C-alpha positions as CSV (number, residue, x, y, z in Angstrom):
1,M,0.0,0.0,0.0
2,T,1.3,3.4,-1.0
3,I,-0.3,6.7,-0.1
4,T,0.7,10.2,-1.0
5,S,1.3,11.3,2.6
6,D,2.9,9.9,5.7
7,T,-0.3,10.4,7.8
8,G,-1.4,6.8,7.5
9,V,-4.9,7.6,6.1
10,Y,-6.2,4.8,4.0
11,Y,-9.3,4.7,1.7
12,D,-10.5,1.5,0.1
13,P,-13.9,1.7,-1.7
14,Y,-14.5,-2.0,-1.2
15,D,-13.7,-2.1,2.6
16,L,-17.0,-2.9,4.3
17,K,-16.0,-1.1,7.5
18,I,-15.2,2.1,5.6
19,H,-18.3,1.6,3.5
20,A,-20.5,1.6,6.6
21,D,-19.4,5.1,7.5
22,P,-16.8,6.6,5.1
23,Y,-17.1,10.2,6.3
24,P,-14.4,10.2,9.0
25,T,-12.0,8.8,6.3
26,F,-13.2,11.4,3.8
27,R,-12.5,14.2,6.4
28,R,-9.0,12.9,6.9
29,L,-8.4,12.7,3.2
30,R,-9.5,16.3,2.7
31,E,-7.2,17.6,5.4
32,E,-4.2,15.2,5.3
33,S,-4.0,13.8,1.8
34,P,-6.1,15.9,-0.7
35,L,-4.4,14.0,-3.5
36,Y,-4.4,10.3,-2.5
37,F,-3.0,7.3,-4.2
38,N,-4.1,3.7,-3.5
39,E,-1.5,1.2,-4.8
40,D,-3.6,-1.8,-3.9
41,H,-6.4,-0.9,-6.3
42,G,-4.4,1.5,-8.6
43,F,-6.2,4.8,-8.4
44,Y,-5.7,8.4,-7.4
45,A,-8.4,10.3,-5.6
46,L,-9.4,13.9,-5.1
47,S,-11.6,14.7,-2.1
48,R,-11.9,18.5,-1.8
49,F,-14.9,20.2,-3.4
50,N,-13.0,22.7,-5.6
51,D,-10.8,19.9,-7.0
52,V,-13.7,17.6,-7.7
53,E,-15.8,20.3,-9.3
54,K,-12.9,21.5,-11.6
55,G,-11.9,18.0,-12.4
56,L,-15.4,16.9,-13.5
57,V,-15.5,19.9,-15.9
58,D,-12.1,19.1,-17.5
59,H,-13.1,16.3,-19.8
60,A,-10.0,16.8,-21.9
61,T,-7.8,15.7,-19.1
62,F,-10.3,13.3,-17.3
63,S,-12.0,11.2,-20.0
64,S,-15.2,9.2,-19.6
65,A,-14.6,7.2,-22.8
66,H,-13.0,4.3,-20.9
67,G,-15.8,4.1,-18.3
68,V,-16.9,5.8,-15.2
69,I,-16.4,3.1,-12.6
70,L,-13.0,2.0,-11.3
71,E,-13.4,-1.7,-12.3
72,M,-14.8,-0.7,-15.7
73,I,-11.8,1.5,-16.5
74,K,-9.4,-1.2,-15.4
75,A,-11.2,-3.7,-17.7
76,D,-11.4,-1.1,-20.6
77,P,-14.4,-2.7,-22.4
78,T,-15.5,-1.7,-25.8
79,F,-18.7,0.4,-25.6
80,P,-21.3,0.4,-28.3
81,Q,-22.5,3.8,-29.7
82,G,-24.9,5.5,-27.5
83,V,-23.4,4.9,-24.0
84,F,-23.4,8.7,-23.5
85,I,-22.2,8.4,-19.9
86,C,-19.1,6.7,-21.2
87,E,-18.4,9.1,-24.1
88,D,-16.4,12.3,-24.7
89,P,-17.3,15.0,-27.2
90,P,-18.2,15.0,-30.0
91,A,-20.1,11.7,-29.7
92,H,-21.3,12.6,-26.2
93,S,-22.6,16.0,-27.3
94,A,-24.7,14.4,-30.1
95,H,-26.2,11.7,-28.0
96,R,-26.8,13.8,-24.9
97,G,-28.3,16.6,-27.0
98,L,-30.9,14.2,-28.3
99,L,-31.9,13.0,-24.8
100,A,-31.9,16.5,-23.4
101,R,-34.9,17.3,-25.6
102,V,-36.9,14.8,-23.5
103,F,-35.5,15.3,-20.0
104,T,-36.3,18.9,-19.6
105,P,-37.4,20.2,-16.1
106,K,-40.7,21.3,-17.6
107,K,-41.5,17.9,-19.0
108,M,-40.4,16.2,-15.8
109,N,-42.5,18.5,-13.6
110,A,-45.6,17.7,-15.7
111,L,-45.3,14.1,-14.3
112,E,-46.3,15.2,-10.8
113,P,-49.9,13.9,-10.9
114,Q,-48.8,10.4,-12.0
115,I,-45.9,10.3,-9.5
116,R,-48.3,11.2,-6.7
117,E,-50.7,8.5,-7.9
118,F,-47.8,5.9,-7.8
119,C,-46.9,6.9,-4.3
120,A,-50.5,6.6,-3.1
121,H,-50.7,3.2,-4.7
122,A,-47.7,2.1,-2.8
123,L,-48.4,3.8,0.6
124,D,-52.2,3.7,1.1
125,P,-52.4,0.0,1.8
126,L,-49.8,0.4,4.5
127,V,-51.7,3.0,6.6
128,G,-52.6,1.5,10.0
129,S,-50.1,-1.4,9.6
130,G,-47.7,0.0,12.2
131,G,-44.8,0.3,9.8
132,F,-43.4,-0.1,6.3
133,D,-40.1,-0.4,4.5
134,F,-38.9,2.8,2.8
135,V,-37.0,0.7,0.2
136,N,-39.1,-2.3,-0.5
137,D,-42.5,-0.7,-0.2
138,L,-41.7,2.6,-1.8
139,G,-38.1,3.0,-3.1
140,T,-38.2,0.0,-5.4
141,Q,-41.8,0.6,-6.5
142,M,-42.5,4.2,-7.4
143,P,-39.3,5.0,-9.3
144,M,-39.7,1.9,-11.5
145,R,-43.3,2.8,-12.2
146,V,-42.2,6.3,-13.3
147,I,-39.3,5.1,-15.6
148,G,-41.5,2.3,-16.9
149,M,-44.2,4.8,-17.8
150,L,-41.6,7.0,-19.5
151,L,-40.2,4.2,-21.5
152,G,-43.5,2.5,-22.3
153,I,-42.7,-0.8,-20.4
154,P,-45.8,-2.7,-19.3
155,E,-46.4,-2.7,-15.6
156,Q,-46.3,-6.5,-15.3
157,D,-42.7,-6.4,-16.7
158,Q,-41.3,-3.5,-14.6
159,Q,-40.2,-5.7,-11.7
160,A,-38.0,-7.7,-14.1
161,V,-36.5,-4.5,-15.5
162,R,-35.6,-3.4,-12.0
163,E,-34.0,-6.7,-11.1
164,H,-32.1,-6.6,-14.4
165,G,-30.7,-3.2,-13.4
166,N,-29.8,-4.4,-9.9
167,D,-27.9,-7.4,-11.3
168,R,-25.8,-5.1,-13.5
169,L,-24.8,-2.9,-10.5
170,H,-24.3,-5.8,-8.0
171,R,-20.9,-6.8,-6.7
172,E,-20.0,-9.3,-4.0
173,P,-19.6,-7.5,-0.6
174,G,-16.0,-6.3,-0.3
175,Q,-15.0,-7.3,-3.8
176,P,-14.7,-5.3,-7.1
177,A,-17.2,-6.0,-9.8
178,D,-16.2,-8.0,-12.9
179,Y,-16.4,-5.9,-16.1
180,T,-14.2,-8.1,-18.3
181,E,-17.2,-9.3,-20.3
182,Y,-19.5,-6.4,-19.7
183,D,-22.3,-5.8,-22.2
184,I,-24.1,-2.6,-21.4
185,A,-26.9,-3.2,-23.9
186,D,-28.2,-6.7,-23.6
187,P,-30.4,-7.2,-26.8
188,T,-32.1,-10.2,-25.2
189,F,-33.8,-8.0,-22.6
190,F,-35.1,-4.8,-24.3
191,G,-35.1,-6.0,-27.9
192,D,-38.7,-7.2,-28.0
193,Y,-40.0,-3.9,-26.5
194,I,-38.2,-1.8,-29.0
195,E,-39.3,-3.9,-32.0
196,W,-42.9,-3.7,-30.7
197,R,-42.7,0.1,-30.4
198,A,-41.2,0.4,-33.8
199,S,-44.5,-0.9,-35.3
200,H,-46.8,0.4,-32.6
201,P,-45.6,4.0,-31.7
202,S,-47.0,5.7,-28.7
203,D,-46.3,8.9,-26.7
204,D,-43.5,7.3,-24.6
205,L,-39.8,7.9,-24.7
206,M,-39.0,4.7,-26.6
207,S,-41.2,5.9,-29.5
208,E,-39.6,9.3,-29.4
209,L,-36.1,7.7,-29.6
210,L,-37.2,5.6,-32.6
211,L,-38.6,8.5,-34.5
212,A,-36.2,11.4,-33.5
213,E,-33.6,12.8,-36.0
214,F,-30.4,14.3,-34.8
215,T,-27.0,15.4,-36.1
216,D,-24.4,12.9,-35.1
217,E,-20.7,13.5,-34.4
218,T,-19.8,13.2,-38.2
219,G,-22.3,15.9,-39.1
220,A,-24.8,13.4,-40.6
221,V,-28.5,13.9,-39.9
222,R,-30.0,10.5,-39.1
223,R,-32.1,8.4,-36.7
224,L,-30.7,6.3,-33.9
225,T,-29.7,2.7,-34.8
226,R,-31.4,-0.1,-32.9
227,E,-28.2,-0.7,-31.0
228,E,-28.1,2.9,-29.9
229,I,-31.7,2.8,-28.8
230,M,-31.0,-0.4,-26.9
231,T,-28.1,1.3,-25.1
232,F,-30.1,4.4,-24.2
233,V,-33.0,2.4,-22.8
234,T,-30.7,0.2,-20.8
235,V,-28.9,3.1,-19.2
236,L,-32.1,5.1,-18.5
237,A,-33.9,2.1,-17.0
238,S,-31.1,1.4,-14.6
239,A,-30.1,4.9,-13.7
240,G,-33.7,6.1,-13.5
241,N,-34.5,3.5,-10.9
242,E,-31.4,3.3,-8.7
243,T,-30.7,6.9,-7.9
244,T,-34.2,7.7,-6.7
245,N,-34.4,4.3,-4.9
246,R,-31.3,5.2,-2.9
247,L,-32.6,8.8,-2.3
248,I,-35.9,7.5,-0.8
249,G,-34.0,5.1,1.5
250,W,-31.7,7.9,2.7
251,T,-34.7,10.2,3.2
252,G,-36.1,7.6,5.7
253,K,-32.8,7.1,7.5
254,V,-31.6,10.7,7.8
255,L,-35.0,12.1,8.9
256,A,-35.3,9.3,11.5
257,D,-31.9,10.4,12.8
258,H,-33.1,14.0,12.9
259,P,-36.7,13.9,14.3
260,D,-36.8,17.7,15.1
261,Q,-36.1,18.6,11.5
262,R,-38.6,15.9,10.3
263,R,-41.2,17.6,12.5
264,E,-40.5,20.9,10.9
265,L,-41.1,19.4,7.5
266,A,-44.3,17.8,8.5
267,E,-45.5,21.2,9.7
268,D,-44.2,23.2,6.8
269,R,-44.1,21.4,3.5
270,S,-42.5,24.4,1.8
271,L,-39.2,23.3,3.4
272,I,-39.3,20.0,1.5
273,P,-37.4,21.0,-1.7
274,N,-34.4,22.3,0.3
275,A,-34.6,19.3,2.5
276,I,-34.3,16.9,-0.4
277,E,-31.3,19.0,-1.7
278,E,-29.7,18.7,1.7
279,I,-30.3,14.9,1.8
280,L,-28.8,14.6,-1.7
281,R,-25.7,16.5,-0.5
282,Y,-25.4,14.7,2.9
283,E,-26.0,11.1,1.6
284,P,-25.4,10.9,-2.1
285,P,-26.2,7.6,-3.8
286,A,-23.0,7.6,-5.9
287,H,-19.9,8.3,-3.8
288,Q,-17.4,8.7,-6.6
289,F,-17.0,9.3,-10.3
290,C,-14.0,7.8,-11.9
291,R,-12.2,9.0,-15.0
292,Y,-9.3,8.0,-17.2
293,V,-6.4,10.5,-17.0
294,T,-5.4,11.4,-20.6
295,R,-2.2,13.4,-19.7
296,D,0.1,14.2,-16.8
297,V,-1.6,16.6,-14.4
298,D,-0.2,18.2,-11.2
299,Y,-1.9,18.4,-7.8
300,Y,-0.4,19.5,-4.5
301,G,3.2,19.2,-5.8
302,E,2.8,15.8,-7.2
303,T,2.2,14.5,-10.8
304,V,-0.6,12.2,-11.7
305,P,0.6,10.4,-14.8
306,G,-1.4,10.0,-17.9
307,G,-2.9,6.5,-18.1
308,S,-3.9,6.6,-14.4
309,V,-7.4,6.4,-13.0
310,M,-8.7,9.4,-11.0
311,M,-11.5,8.9,-8.5
312,F,-13.5,12.1,-7.8
313,L,-14.9,11.6,-4.3
314,A,-18.2,13.4,-4.6
315,A,-19.5,12.3,-1.2
316,S,-16.4,13.8,0.4
317,A,-16.6,17.0,-1.7
318,N,-20.2,17.5,-0.6
319,R,-19.1,17.7,3.1
320,D,-16.1,20.0,2.6
321,H,-16.3,22.7,5.2
322,R,-14.5,25.1,2.8
323,V,-17.7,25.3,0.8
324,F,-20.4,23.9,3.2
325,A,-19.7,26.0,6.3
326,P,-19.5,25.8,9.2
327,D,-19.5,22.0,9.1
328,G,-20.4,19.9,6.1
329,D,-20.9,16.8,8.4
330,V,-23.9,18.5,9.9
331,F,-27.4,17.9,8.4
332,D,-29.4,21.0,8.1
333,I,-32.6,21.4,6.1
334,H,-32.2,25.2,6.2
335,R,-28.7,25.1,4.7
336,K,-28.2,27.5,1.9
337,M,-25.8,26.3,-0.8
338,A,-24.9,27.1,-4.4
339,H,-24.8,23.5,-5.5
340,H,-23.4,20.1,-4.6
341,V,-21.9,17.5,-6.9
342,T,-24.2,14.5,-6.2
343,F,-25.4,14.6,-9.8
344,G,-21.9,15.3,-11.2
345,Y,-20.9,18.5,-12.8
346,G,-20.1,19.8,-16.3
347,I,-21.1,18.0,-19.5
348,H,-21.9,14.8,-17.7
349,F,-24.3,16.3,-15.2
350,C,-27.1,13.8,-14.6
351,L,-29.8,14.1,-17.2
352,G,-32.4,12.7,-14.7
353,A,-31.5,15.1,-11.9
354,A,-34.8,17.1,-12.3
355,L,-36.8,13.9,-12.2
356,A,-35.0,12.4,-9.2
357,R,-35.5,15.7,-7.3
358,L,-39.2,15.7,-8.2
359,E,-39.7,12.1,-7.2
360,G,-37.8,12.7,-3.9
361,R,-39.9,15.7,-3.0
362,I,-43.2,14.0,-3.8
363,A,-42.3,10.8,-2.0
364,L,-41.4,12.7,1.2
365,D,-44.5,14.8,1.0
366,E,-46.7,11.7,0.6
367,V,-44.9,9.8,3.4
368,L,-45.3,12.7,5.8
369,T,-49.0,13.0,5.0
370,R,-49.6,9.4,6.1
371,F,-46.7,8.7,8.5
372,P,-45.4,11.9,10.1
373,R,-43.2,10.0,12.7
374,W,-41.1,6.9,12.4
375,E,-38.2,5.0,13.9
376,I,-35.8,2.6,12.1
377,D,-36.2,-1.1,12.8
378,S,-32.4,-1.2,12.9
379,E,-32.1,-5.0,13.4
380,N,-33.7,-5.6,10.0
381,A,-32.2,-2.7,8.1
382,H,-29.4,-3.6,5.6
383,L,-26.9,-1.3,3.9
384,D,-26.2,-2.4,0.4
385,S,-22.6,-2.6,-0.9
386,S,-23.2,-2.3,-4.7
387,A,-21.8,0.4,-7.0
388,V,-24.2,2.9,-5.5
389,R,-24.4,3.3,-1.7
390,G,-27.8,2.9,-0.1
391,W,-30.2,0.7,1.8
392,A,-31.2,-2.7,0.6
393,T,-33.9,-2.7,3.2
394,L,-35.0,0.1,5.6
395,P,-38.0,-1.1,7.7
396,V,-39.5,1.5,10.0
397,V,-42.0,1.5,12.9
398,T,-44.5,4.3,12.5
399,L,-45.4,6.2,15.7
């Protein structure tokens, strides 16, 4: 093990003890080793907010084209066209620009009635039961209903879509995932849906992708290939479910730990939007974004050589007291902030951020209407150790 300081601070993204509460380690990294190197797993890491924010913007130095997860970059798989999260300009600009036409805040906000209906469908049967599971009863249900509605996937098939996405993010506890034979767009899963929509267009996103014309990176005006559509749908189905699922779980946990602030929210729902923003900052689903380093770059008197992997520790950056004063480790629904980096920054800022925020706000509002007080059933709660950090189960007792 080699580190870039003699302080003894050590960060391992696969260590289950660190995973359970990484924030003390992140604080030490920011103060003692702002540029960190882990020889065991072969990555550098930046942990301060300004370094993370500037690095995510610099796509010329920190490329996404080799993948955005440590194991993925190490395996260096070949990506099909359309994996916009693993592309650099100009291909990224063309593909993201097409999707940006659909994922506008205005279009996402128009979904509020359906999202409230999905929440009611999940929560109403649980009223009077004495408790529920934030993840299994709501977090895994409502986001998949929303993304299924957007994509035009039948309700009876949405559970299989969610499980498919979970399998692709899963890794054995304490172990890196295996990306040596990774196929991001599995034609055996979404192929039939896409072919059906090609001959039976509707008003869903899949139909829009089939019919939309765009200017690609070569300057040609064309429609997406079936392979590109398959990739888009796979990425959207997975990302659209997992981020909000984790957000809903953390909402239950953080507000159980801060009952006074939960009481404020129950009494004044106008505080909910800022509370969701603070939860996203305080407990982000994705703790890091990894990039391939294209050229030598200097930080804190040391050179990170081209060909390395840089890990931008977003969860650490979000608690940096230099930006989130006076103490980023304190949860405060009244906190005023410019922005956090939970959804990334720069050209790869999450397309679904507006939808995730909307779902988070509505979910919290609907929960508080039915269950204004709860405590965690800690013996049966389980923290997941997949590529995104969150709760596999979060049962609560309603009071």
